[in-house]
C-alpha positions, 0 to 999 in steps of 0.5 A: 194270753196277755194278762190284759185281754181279759178286761173289757168296757161294758158291751153296752157302752161300746153302742155309740163312740165318740171318735178320737179327733185331733182339736176336736175331742176337747172335754167340752164337746165329749160331755156335750155328745155324752149328755146327747147319748153317746155312750163312750167317748175317745180323747184325740191322738196323743204321741206316747212319745209327747206324753213322756217327755212333755209334762204340760201336755200329760197335765192337760190329759190328766186335769181333762180325764178328772174333769170328765170322771167327776162331771155330772155332765158324763152321765149316758142317757140309757143307763146313768152310768159314766161314759167311759173315756178312752185314751188313744195313743200312737207308738211304735216301741212297747216301752215307750208306749207302755210308760206312757200308758202307765202314766194316765191308766189310772184316770183312764178306762181303756187305752186305744192304739192307733193304728189307722191315722193316715196322715204324713207324720205318722209315715215319717215316724212310723206310727199309725197306719203305717204299721198295717203292712203285714212285715209290721204285723209282729212288731203290732202284736208287741205293742199289744200284748206290752199294753195288755201286760202292764195296765190293768185297764182293757187295751183296744186298736182302730185300724184301717183296711190293709193292702190287700184287705182280704189280710184286715180279718187276719190282723184282727184276729191277731190282735185278738190273740195279743190282748186287743179287748175291741177292734174298731176297723174304719173300713177305708184304705190309708191315705194322706189325702182325699181318705174319706173318698168314697163309701167306706166298706162296711162289709169288710167289717163283718168279714172282721166280726166273722173271723173273730167269731169263726177263730172263738174269740168275738165278743158279742151281746150273744157271745159275751164271754168272747175276747174282742168286741167289733166296733164300725167306723164309717158312713154315718150321715145321719142317724138312720144310717146307724140301725142299717150300719150294724145291720150290715156289719154284726159289729156291737157299735158305731163309731161316729166322728165329723158327722157327730162334729156337724151334729152332737146330738146325732146318737140321741134319738136312738135311744128307746126313752120308754125302756130307760124311763121303765129301768128308772134311768138314773139320768132322767131323775138328775139335776142335769136337765136331758137334752131334747132329742131333737135340738136345733144347731143354735141349742147344740151351738149354745150347749157347747159354749155353755160347757165350754164356759162351765170348765172355763174354756179347758181345752177349748181355746178361742181357734178350737171353739171357732172350729166347733161353731162352724161345723154346727152352725155351718154343716153342709148336711142341709144343702145335701141331697139326703137333706133335700130329700127330707124337705121335700118330703116335708114339702110334700106332707104341707102341699109346698111347691118345688119354687118354695123348696128352692127358696126355702135352700137359697135361705139356708145357703144365705144363713150359712154364709152370714153365720161363717162370716160371724164365726170368721171374725171371732178374734177373743175371748170377748168376741167369743162371749159377745156371740155365745150371749147372742145365742141366749 
């Protein structure tokens, strides 16, 4: 078995994971999610070839990891421990992958191999989800084995459904035996278009969990000495979806991406504050105030911009900041049927009629349109500073 196979992230750090997102998993956002309940964070995906050939890209990533490791904001609200920072890499050549991993391993808490990117460039480059077909599994195993034998931090993998999907549990077992200490499954098929159409197949995550258990490989709260944990990625729109997701999948945690962009405080309400107080959670006694468990979108936007300012806009140029502001302040979630039902419950409680609900939704539409227009008008750091000031 590969030497790195028994290196693991703490199981409790896998409970609430902030997903790798291109140009959106910047340092201020990662810190914001930890401040609001994330227990581990992923960087965006980096091509191994880019890290080995582009010194500027490598230096930015290393600085991001170092700042994150040192930041008082990177303290979990449940334990006060530092939230692990996982670097996600994509490659199809073991030597290049190992070279890139070794360059960042001293500051990363784990290396994650991307086996789920569905974009056309991944197909052209022969990495990501385009290594999921069974003919490529020996190559994938070599990638994972090479990593496990070459770095002294945990190696993890992120995958999508195989074709046919019934092969997915077998792939997970092979990844585990190759040295992957965590398999995160986004249970949708790889597609470069409409890749989130329909619900994710959470039962496929359960199948992976059970397959690892049947082979004596599963690592979980009840099987802490096992080799490989499972995290489920998909079907989370609201915090209430997460417990249901975990019940179905039997996974150790959930990974959330786009919904976390809309609501960086998504995880906060799920933490048992009474239990953390009883344990003397260090973060509750630190100089860094713990955010509200139910902040408004304006408060979340301000928090992101505050963190961005604290770190001198590192990894967050104006374009990236605008994307975050649009996600937070103009989220369509309030206008979805699920949110309408929440409004209905509130309306019932207040004895407010249907007409008032319609007026409320119309006002949300109006505010969203106006805010989107304001954000689009931001063109410079000064414009962004003025917008930030308007939130104070």
